[in-house]
Steps between C-alpha positions, in 0.01 A plus 500: 500500500584260780153349468550454125832324554344280769212401273746436217715277722198303615387465139846379403495232770145388416565503125817293534319253727199464269713468186746267669795707382803636682452816704693783333588832665686680223427864578796683650461782750595754231237365261242504780579865573466583129154341496404700809629821337304426182181445698550815708561706185180361346300593808656846518427573135142383546467740794660791313285458191195435719543823693543692174195347337282540810592861559505604136169320437641280225329173419585234756596260223799721418671386819499136406561542128763773487813303595398193300376673182826639358686165484248317278451809287872559461567130440237477225639798312864397554572389142378833363744705707877507493709561808210451740650179635769709670247758625239261641683409824527868586122566480333163555464432872352155451807387307741627764292373791482147360882493495482511881314169500751340261806522725801727503499836325783668314598860565305614194189314616523673839529834317196409287308415816596833656394704197170320450439507875530878501266527201235251621531540879655825618334740256142368547554479876620861521214625282242305701639605838516863394136495395396318819687742725353803322141375493238595754317248708133504403 
């Protein structure tokens, strides 16, 4: 993460110099930590779903498409359903994770992140680790 911030800072300096505009540093420490948390959660979910799909012999494309498939599908069928607007933040990890990149979160958004984190991170990680620990080395 430190490397990413360093590259971003260098890009900010170079971009401001090339464009001839003022150099702007408008990311607070809290916002920076939220971005780091969002990236770490994305990596952890990729690992959890990867270990499940590798051990359970699921298609490898399921790892990359699982977290991103429900939002477009649920968004496209949104007008046909009633009450799903209130339910979506509780099951859609992508929606709650992108709130981390937007700035501060309310108490309900933190609760949404916790619930979807358990569903998309903790459960697949526990299933995958259980299967890995019980499997024999061949």
